[in-house]
Structure formats: structure tokens, C-alpha cells
C-alpha angles and dihedrals in degrees: 000000000000113000099209144010096273093052089047090054091050089051091049090062087076094054123105118250090255092052091049091048091050092052092047092049090053091049093049089056092051098046125095098206093125093064095047118111090228092055105097132213090242089066092053093050104027103170107274092338093126107201115046120248115263143154094051088167086070106029100034135241131341122249087211104051113076106153124067120219128160110336122219097184094110090056095049116113089222092054091049094046092052093039093233118186105197134064143205091055090165091064105022102040137251125319090261093049092050092047091052091049090050092050094050092043101251097119 
């Protein structure tokens, strides 16, 4: 059993595309991105995108969101469950991306 988010992500590499999609769908339902002040209307209604972007902590940043306002990531049930340590995933990238940048000194 993975002990933290990064180990969980490494383990997820071995999952099938259907298994990954199922996990992402579950995370999208748990996340609170859509009530965050930084989450912009353009994300909700991205032209023809269908489902709104969510779970940035897992999938990485948004191409639409450029300005940071108050961040609710630390209050998100998904963030708590996965014991994430960063924030502003919509603008700064996923937990894994931010960890890599921190390790190589690009934070």
C-alpha cells in the first residue's frame, strides 16, 4: 500500500486506462474546485469542452485559469484524504509536478 500521494501516483502508472479513468472520475466527484474563488467561469464553460475541469491536484494545471485568488485546496476532502502538501494546483500544477519542481529547485 502506498504511503503517500507520490507513491500512489507511481503505483497508478501500472493501472489500465479504464482503472485510471475510474479513479479520476471518483476524485472529480470529491473535489471542491468549482466553489474556489480562483476557479474561473471559463473553466466551467470551456467552449465545447463538456464536463468542467476539476481535480487539478491530480491532472495538473488549467490552461484557462491564470490569476490566483484565495485557494481552498487545503480544505478539500480530496486533498486531506491524499495528504497533499501543496496548493493552487489549478495554476501551479499537480502535487507530483510541484514536488518535482521543489526537488530540482524550480519552486
